[in-house]
Each structure stands twice: as C-alpha cells, then as structure tokens.
C-alpha beads as a LAMMPS data file, in Angstrom:
LAMMPS data file: protein, C-alpha beads

172 atoms
171 bonds

1 atom types
1 bond types

-500.0 500.0 xlo xhi
-500.0 500.0 ylo yhi
-500.0 500.0 zlo zhi

Masses

1 110.0

Atoms # bond

1 1 1 26.225 -400.381 -391.829
2 1 1 28.390 -397.580 -390.410
3 1 1 28.299 -395.534 -393.616
4 1 1 24.556 -396.139 -394.032
5 1 1 23.877 -394.764 -390.550
6 1 1 26.160 -391.758 -391.113
7 1 1 24.359 -390.878 -394.361
8 1 1 20.957 -391.342 -392.722
9 1 1 21.972 -388.980 -389.904
10 1 1 22.379 -386.318 -392.596
11 1 1 18.684 -386.707 -393.459
12 1 1 18.820 -389.134 -396.379
13 1 1 16.709 -392.246 -396.847
14 1 1 19.148 -395.162 -397.047
15 1 1 18.844 -398.717 -398.355
16 1 1 21.868 -400.806 -397.373
17 1 1 22.506 -404.067 -399.211
18 1 1 24.891 -406.955 -398.736
19 1 1 24.929 -410.604 -399.861
20 1 1 25.647 -411.709 -396.290
21 1 1 22.753 -412.170 -393.862
22 1 1 25.286 -411.874 -391.028
23 1 1 26.519 -408.485 -392.229
24 1 1 22.951 -407.223 -392.610
25 1 1 22.201 -408.394 -389.072
26 1 1 25.311 -406.578 -387.752
27 1 1 24.359 -403.400 -389.618
28 1 1 20.906 -403.473 -388.059
29 1 1 22.397 -403.720 -384.566
30 1 1 23.845 -400.228 -384.978
31 1 1 20.326 -398.800 -385.306
32 1 1 19.608 -395.221 -384.371
33 1 1 15.999 -394.324 -383.603
34 1 1 14.139 -392.133 -386.038
35 1 1 16.447 -392.633 -389.029
36 1 1 15.140 -393.811 -392.404
37 1 1 17.358 -396.861 -392.980
38 1 1 16.475 -400.262 -394.408
39 1 1 18.874 -403.182 -394.797
40 1 1 18.361 -405.997 -397.310
41 1 1 20.163 -409.151 -398.294
42 1 1 20.777 -409.054 -402.017
43 1 1 21.981 -412.072 -403.937
44 1 1 24.316 -412.179 -406.897
45 1 1 26.116 -409.238 -408.376
46 1 1 23.512 -406.506 -408.014
47 1 1 20.850 -408.044 -410.219
48 1 1 18.266 -407.520 -407.479
49 1 1 18.760 -403.759 -407.217
50 1 1 15.654 -401.772 -408.112
51 1 1 15.770 -399.997 -411.490
52 1 1 16.090 -396.189 -411.503
53 1 1 15.346 -396.139 -407.779
54 1 1 18.319 -394.376 -406.204
55 1 1 19.849 -390.904 -406.347
56 1 1 23.196 -392.271 -405.238
57 1 1 25.148 -395.439 -404.575
58 1 1 28.035 -395.698 -402.131
59 1 1 30.326 -398.636 -402.840
60 1 1 32.984 -398.647 -400.134
61 1 1 35.672 -401.353 -399.996
62 1 1 33.559 -403.711 -402.099
63 1 1 34.615 -403.567 -405.744
64 1 1 38.003 -405.202 -405.135
65 1 1 36.288 -408.329 -403.786
66 1 1 33.678 -408.788 -406.533
67 1 1 34.653 -411.301 -409.252
68 1 1 32.817 -409.403 -412.009
69 1 1 33.260 -405.731 -411.155
70 1 1 31.988 -404.425 -414.482
71 1 1 28.732 -406.338 -414.131
72 1 1 28.202 -404.878 -410.659
73 1 1 28.878 -401.377 -411.978
74 1 1 26.342 -401.883 -414.798
75 1 1 23.753 -402.896 -412.185
76 1 1 24.620 -399.791 -410.142
77 1 1 24.135 -397.691 -413.278
78 1 1 20.743 -399.315 -413.965
79 1 1 19.661 -398.702 -410.373
80 1 1 20.445 -394.976 -410.453
81 1 1 18.116 -392.232 -411.641
82 1 1 19.405 -390.183 -414.579
83 1 1 22.411 -388.196 -413.364
84 1 1 22.646 -390.276 -410.181
85 1 1 25.955 -390.356 -408.338
86 1 1 28.269 -393.261 -407.557
87 1 1 30.795 -392.807 -404.747
88 1 1 33.265 -395.657 -404.964
89 1 1 36.488 -396.646 -403.259
90 1 1 38.943 -399.024 -404.880
91 1 1 42.156 -400.816 -403.921
92 1 1 45.123 -398.775 -405.179
93 1 1 47.629 -401.046 -406.919
94 1 1 50.324 -398.331 -406.840
95 1 1 50.449 -398.165 -403.039
96 1 1 53.852 -399.089 -401.664
97 1 1 52.211 -399.987 -398.351
98 1 1 49.862 -402.415 -400.178
99 1 1 52.872 -403.995 -401.926
100 1 1 54.566 -404.355 -398.548
101 1 1 51.416 -405.975 -397.084
102 1 1 51.333 -408.514 -399.934
103 1 1 55.019 -409.304 -399.381
104 1 1 54.892 -409.408 -395.571
105 1 1 51.427 -410.986 -395.093
106 1 1 50.759 -413.054 -398.253
107 1 1 48.140 -415.214 -396.534
108 1 1 46.161 -412.365 -394.947
109 1 1 42.483 -413.224 -395.551
110 1 1 41.499 -409.878 -397.089
111 1 1 44.448 -409.957 -399.502
112 1 1 43.766 -413.513 -400.673
113 1 1 40.202 -412.757 -401.772
114 1 1 40.821 -409.512 -403.643
115 1 1 40.115 -409.786 -407.368
116 1 1 40.896 -406.219 -408.446
117 1 1 43.797 -403.933 -407.631
118 1 1 43.556 -400.951 -409.939
119 1 1 45.238 -397.755 -410.915
120 1 1 42.990 -394.785 -411.671
121 1 1 43.144 -395.327 -415.448
122 1 1 41.857 -398.899 -415.039
123 1 1 38.996 -397.797 -412.801
124 1 1 38.139 -394.950 -415.200
125 1 1 37.988 -397.402 -418.116
126 1 1 35.648 -399.781 -416.265
127 1 1 33.442 -396.913 -415.076
128 1 1 33.174 -395.443 -418.594
129 1 1 32.275 -398.831 -420.109
130 1 1 29.589 -399.142 -417.420
131 1 1 27.976 -395.785 -418.283
132 1 1 29.637 -393.427 -415.786
133 1 1 31.673 -390.258 -416.100
134 1 1 34.169 -389.167 -413.460
135 1 1 33.132 -386.106 -411.443
136 1 1 36.038 -385.976 -408.993
137 1 1 38.953 -387.954 -407.682
138 1 1 40.844 -389.973 -407.097
139 1 1 41.512 -389.061 -403.483
140 1 1 43.918 -391.501 -401.851
141 1 1 43.725 -392.516 -398.201
142 1 1 44.390 -395.313 -395.690
143 1 1 47.964 -396.178 -394.897
144 1 1 47.684 -397.790 -391.451
145 1 1 51.127 -397.025 -390.015
146 1 1 50.809 -393.361 -391.001
147 1 1 47.130 -392.962 -390.102
148 1 1 47.985 -393.874 -386.506
149 1 1 50.432 -390.958 -386.276
150 1 1 48.594 -387.643 -386.522
151 1 1 51.598 -385.701 -387.786
152 1 1 52.169 -388.152 -390.657
153 1 1 48.588 -389.041 -391.601
154 1 1 48.563 -386.487 -394.442
155 1 1 51.037 -388.757 -396.293
156 1 1 48.246 -391.328 -396.772
157 1 1 46.778 -389.009 -399.408
158 1 1 49.702 -389.812 -401.692
159 1 1 49.073 -392.173 -404.640
160 1 1 52.223 -394.026 -403.618
161 1 1 51.088 -394.680 -400.033
162 1 1 47.280 -394.623 -399.806
163 1 1 45.962 -398.181 -400.055
164 1 1 42.500 -396.994 -401.096
165 1 1 41.224 -394.281 -403.404
166 1 1 37.861 -392.556 -403.600
167 1 1 36.164 -391.453 -406.831
168 1 1 32.832 -389.758 -407.493
169 1 1 31.154 -390.578 -410.812
170 1 1 27.817 -389.660 -412.411
171 1 1 25.550 -391.913 -414.453
172 1 1 25.454 -390.729 -418.081

Bonds

1 1 1 2
2 1 2 3
3 1 3 4
4 1 4 5
5 1 5 6
6 1 6 7
7 1 7 8
8 1 8 9
9 1 9 10
10 1 10 11
11 1 11 12
12 1 12 13
13 1 13 14
14 1 14 15
15 1 15 16
16 1 16 17
17 1 17 18
18 1 18 19
19 1 19 20
20 1 20 21
21 1 21 22
22 1 22 23
23 1 23 24
24 1 24 25
25 1 25 26
26 1 26 27
27 1 27 28
28 1 28 29
29 1 29 30
30 1 30 31
31 1 31 32
32 1 32 33
33 1 33 34
34 1 34 35
35 1 35 36
36 1 36 37
37 1 37 38
38 1 38 39
39 1 39 40
40 1 40 41
41 1 41 42
42 1 42 43
43 1 43 44
44 1 44 45
45 1 45 46
46 1 46 47
47 1 47 48
48 1 48 49
49 1 49 50
50 1 50 51
51 1 51 52
52 1 52 53
53 1 53 54
54 1 54 55
55 1 55 56
56 1 56 57
57 1 57 58
58 1 58 59
59 1 59 60
60 1 60 61
61 1 61 62
62 1 62 63
63 1 63 64
64 1 64 65
65 1 65 66
66 1 66 67
67 1 67 68
68 1 68 69
69 1 69 70
70 1 70 71
71 1 71 72
72 1 72 73
73 1 73 74
74 1 74 75
75 1 75 76
76 1 76 77
77 1 77 78
78 1 78 79
79 1 79 80
80 1 80 81
81 1 81 82
82 1 82 83
83 1 83 84
84 1 84 85
85 1 85 86
86 1 86 87
87 1 87 88
88 1 88 89
89 1 89 90
90 1 90 91
91 1 91 92
92 1 92 93
93 1 93 94
94 1 94 95
95 1 95 96
96 1 96 97
97 1 97 98
98 1 98 99
99 1 99 100
100 1 100 101
101 1 101 102
102 1 102 103
103 1 103 104
104 1 104 105
105 1 105 106
106 1 106 107
107 1 107 108
108 1 108 109
109 1 109 110
110 1 110 111
111 1 111 112
112 1 112 113
113 1 113 114
114 1 114 115
115 1 115 116
116 1 116 117
117 1 117 118
118 1 118 119
119 1 119 120
120 1 120 121
121 1 121 122
122 1 122 123
123 1 123 124
124 1 124 125
125 1 125 126
126 1 126 127
127 1 127 128
128 1 128 129
129 1 129 130
130 1 130 131
131 1 131 132
132 1 132 133
133 1 133 134
134 1 134 135
135 1 135 136
136 1 136 137
137 1 137 138
138 1 138 139
139 1 139 140
140 1 140 141
141 1 141 142
142 1 142 143
143 1 143 144
144 1 144 145
145 1 145 146
146 1 146 147
147 1 147 148
148 1 148 149
149 1 149 150
150 1 150 151
151 1 151 152
152 1 152 153
153 1 153 154
154 1 154 155
155 1 155 156
156 1 156 157
157 1 157 158
158 1 158 159
159 1 159 160
160 1 160 161
161 1 161 162
162 1 162 163
163 1 163 164
164 1 164 165
165 1 165 166
166 1 166 167
167 1 167 168
168 1 168 169
169 1 169 170
170 1 170 171
171 1 171 172
C-alpha cells in the first residue's frame, strides 16, 4: 500500500488490488485521512479488474511472481482507458547482483517463487503482444549493497547491477 498512499498524496484517486486479504489489510493500516484510496482483494490474474476504468496502472515488483504474466498484462490493458499508462517494474536477469543472490542464497523465499527474470527485449515483446507501446525506460535500480552506501548508489542504475528495472508503457 505504500505506493498507493504516495500516489494518493499527489491528489489522485487510487484503487489498490492484491490477491491476499492479509496484504490488503496491511495496506489499509497505513491510512492517511482525507485521501481517496480504496483497497480490494482481487482473485485470479486480473480478471476482476474493471474494464476501461483506470487512467494508469502501477505494477511494482509483481510481474516476476505471476505465473502467466502476459495474461495479467492483457487484463491491465483491458482495464485502462484509451492511451492509459502502465508503470511496471521487472526483475532484471542481467544483474550481476541478482546472479550472486541466486548463487549465494538459492533457497531465499523470494527467489524460489519468481517465474520471470527478463531482459528489456523480453519485457518489450510481452508488452507489445499485450497491446502496449514503450514510452520510456528501462531505468535500472536496486542493488542492496550499493544502495546502502550513498556515494556508490548511482551504480545501481547500471543494467549490470540494478536488480529491478522500471518501464513506462501506453495502451495502444
């Protein structure tokens, strides 16, 4: 719910969804008075999203855990108004830090349940097949040992180090 609350603080109406009742409950606990935020449990792979109801979708650290990513992206596309924007982060398969994590911590829970590690060309292909065109990105970020050191944090923006990448796409 952190991103939902940040977006709402900028004056947007936000609908946050998650398949987990527990996560929805946690998101609601971060409530800020006077903000237009609603949280809903949504089952499946986005089938329950309203059609042509949203100007934008933010999908942060989700797509790598979804078994059928392309289906989810098609549901995002259906849920957006014409020209709506998708802001999506994905797990960068080229990250040396990610490769190290897989080698050093092969049983880490978040690594065991990831279905998709992509390069930009793979993400672009899936987005295009789902009805999106790239507007900007990728922007790479998140390399924990560097992010903790202010003077080195800029290195996380490298494709070879950043474990995540951010892309903005528009519904065609």
